[in-house]
C-alpha positions as CSV (number, residue, x, y, z in Angstrom):
1,X,83.0,16.2,215.9
2,X,83.5,17.1,212.4
3,X,81.8,16.0,209.1
4,X,81.8,12.2,207.7
5,X,83.4,10.3,205.0
6,X,80.9,9.1,202.0
7,X,82.1,6.2,200.0
8,X,79.5,5.7,196.8
9,X,79.8,2.6,195.5
10,X,78.3,3.4,191.7
11,X,77.0,0.0,189.3
12,X,74.8,-1.7,187.8
13,X,71.9,-4.1,189.5
14,X,73.5,-7.8,190.1
15,X,77.1,-6.0,190.5
16,X,77.6,-7.1,194.3
17,X,77.0,-3.9,195.7
18,X,75.4,-4.9,198.4
19,X,77.4,-7.6,199.4
20,X,80.0,-5.2,198.7
21,X,78.7,-2.8,200.6
22,X,77.9,-5.0,203.8
23,X,81.6,-6.5,203.9
24,X,83.6,-3.1,203.7
25,X,81.2,-2.3,206.8
26,X,82.6,-5.1,208.6
27,X,86.0,-4.6,207.8
28,X,85.9,-0.9,208.8
29,X,83.6,-1.8,211.7
30,X,87.2,-4.5,212.6
31,X,88.8,-1.1,213.0
32,X,87.0,0.6,214.5
33,X,84.7,2.2,212.4
34,X,80.9,2.8,212.7
35,X,79.6,3.5,209.0
36,X,75.7,3.3,208.4
37,X,74.4,1.8,204.5
38,X,72.3,3.4,202.2
39,X,71.0,2.7,199.4
40,X,68.4,4.4,196.8
41,X,66.6,1.5,197.3
42,X,65.9,2.0,201.1
43,X,64.0,5.6,199.9
44,X,61.6,3.6,197.3
45,X,60.3,0.9,199.1
46,X,59.3,3.1,201.3
47,X,57.1,5.2,198.6
48,X,53.8,4.5,197.9
49,X,53.8,2.3,195.1
50,X,51.5,3.3,193.0
51,X,54.4,6.4,191.8
52,X,56.2,3.0,189.9
53,X,56.0,0.9,187.1
54,X,59.0,-2.1,187.5
55,X,58.7,-5.2,185.9
56,X,55.0,-6.2,186.4
57,X,53.7,-3.9,188.7
58,X,52.5,-0.5,187.0
59,X,51.0,2.1,189.7
60,X,48.3,5.0,187.8
61,X,51.1,7.6,188.8
62,X,53.7,6.1,187.1
63,X,54.5,9.0,185.0
64,X,55.0,10.8,188.2
65,X,57.2,9.4,189.9
66,X,59.1,6.7,188.0
67,X,58.9,3.9,185.1
68,X,61.2,1.2,184.1
69,X,59.9,0.0,180.5
70,X,60.6,-2.1,178.3
71,X,61.3,-0.1,174.8
72,X,63.2,-1.6,171.6
73,X,64.5,-5.1,173.5
74,X,66.2,-2.8,176.2
75,X,64.7,-1.1,180.0
76,X,64.7,2.5,180.1
77,X,64.0,5.1,183.0
78,X,61.9,7.8,182.8
79,X,61.6,10.3,186.2
80,X,58.6,11.9,187.5
81,X,58.7,15.2,189.5
82,X,57.9,13.5,192.6
83,X,60.7,10.5,191.6
84,X,62.7,13.1,190.8
85,X,61.9,14.4,194.3
86,X,62.5,11.2,195.5
87,X,65.9,11.2,193.6
88,X,67.2,14.5,195.7
89,X,65.8,14.0,198.9
90,X,67.7,10.4,198.5
91,X,71.1,12.6,197.5
92,X,70.5,15.4,200.4
93,X,69.9,12.6,203.4
94,X,73.0,11.4,202.4
95,X,74.7,14.6,202.5
96,X,73.1,15.2,206.1
97,X,73.8,12.1,207.9
98,X,77.3,12.9,206.7
99,X,77.6,16.3,208.1
100,X,75.9,15.2,210.9
101,X,78.9,13.3,211.6
102,X,78.3,10.2,210.3
103,X,80.3,8.3,207.4
104,X,78.4,7.0,205.0
105,X,78.0,3.7,202.2
106,X,76.6,4.5,199.2
107,X,74.9,2.0,197.5
108,X,74.4,3.4,193.8
109,X,73.3,3.6,190.6
110,X,73.7,6.2,188.6
111,X,71.9,6.7,185.3
112,X,71.9,10.3,184.3
113,X,73.9,13.5,184.0
114,X,71.4,15.1,186.2
115,X,71.7,12.7,188.8
116,X,75.2,13.4,189.2
117,X,74.7,16.7,189.1
118,X,72.5,16.4,192.2
119,X,74.9,14.0,193.6
120,X,78.0,17.1,192.9
121,X,76.0,19.5,194.4
122,X,75.0,17.6,197.4
123,X,78.0,15.9,197.8
124,X,80.4,19.1,197.4
125,X,82.9,20.3,201.3
126,X,82.8,16.4,202.1
127,X,85.0,14.4,201.6
128,X,83.4,11.8,199.5
129,X,85.3,8.7,196.9
130,X,83.3,7.6,194.2
131,X,84.0,3.7,193.8
132,X,83.2,2.2,190.4
133,X,81.7,-1.7,191.0
134,X,82.1,-3.4,187.6
135,X,82.0,-6.6,185.6
136,X,81.7,-8.5,183.0
137,X,78.1,-7.7,181.3
138,X,77.3,-11.5,180.8
139,X,79.1,-12.2,184.9
140,X,76.5,-9.5,185.6
141,X,73.2,-10.9,183.6
142,X,74.0,-14.7,185.3
143,X,73.6,-12.5,188.8
144,X,71.0,-11.1,187.4
145,X,68.6,-14.0,186.7
146,X,69.7,-16.3,189.0
147,X,68.5,-13.8,192.1
148,X,65.1,-14.0,190.9
149,X,63.8,-10.7,192.3
150,X,65.2,-8.7,189.8
151,X,63.7,-7.8,186.8
152,X,65.3,-9.3,183.9
153,X,67.2,-6.7,181.2
154,X,67.6,-4.2,183.8
155,X,71.6,-4.4,184.0
156,X,72.1,-4.8,180.3
157,X,70.3,-1.5,180.5
158,X,72.8,0.0,182.8
159,X,75.3,-1.8,181.4
160,X,76.9,0.9,178.8
161,X,75.1,4.1,181.0
162,X,76.3,3.8,185.1
163,X,79.6,4.7,184.4
164,X,79.6,7.2,182.0
165,X,78.9,10.1,185.1
166,X,81.0,9.2,188.0
167,X,84.9,10.4,188.5
168,X,86.1,7.3,190.0
169,X,88.7,7.3,193.1
170,X,89.3,3.5,192.8
171,X,87.8,0.8,190.5
172,X,86.6,-2.9,192.0
173,X,85.6,-6.0,190.0
174,X,83.3,-8.2,191.4
175,X,83.9,-10.6,189.2
176,X,87.3,-11.5,189.6
177,X,87.1,-10.4,193.4
178,X,85.3,-11.6,197.0
179,X,83.4,-9.0,198.2
180,X,85.9,-9.2,200.9
181,X,89.1,-8.9,198.6
182,X,87.4,-5.9,196.9
183,X,86.2,-4.6,200.3
184,X,90.3,-5.0,200.7
185,X,90.9,-2.8,197.2
186,X,89.0,0.5,198.2
187,X,90.0,0.6,202.1
188,X,93.6,0.6,200.4
């Protein structure tokens, strides 16, 4: 087997990336193609909570991990040494899976030039498609609020940053398209 392919779905929290990823996975499975879904949340969920600060949770080692903090009415992200290592490990895992022959759909929130450069280095030589998952801010804010499991303000904080770094192959608007329609647009 040769290397697998990678589709990176990048957008704010509550933009519909996870739902789109599952719709895309189903459509590819209908074509006889098994694609694996992976996202940063998979790695942070398995990391010690003591190294994170988000919402009401404040771990004692958060400054060494990752901090999402309200600053001047906006949520700001700070990444310490452990957080940088988790991010690097996540990108390396995606690349390793693809190099092992798996096709991978990635659920991403790209927030810095450093993250973008990390992806470019890790995915070098692989077949990669970057997808901008877009929607109007007011829809992202409503979804964030309605979900009840997100830190309010995250979508607004990410909105002006998330599409600043990647070079995209395709853009989909999940405010206008259903997940199935967006998946079809990506496949075209």
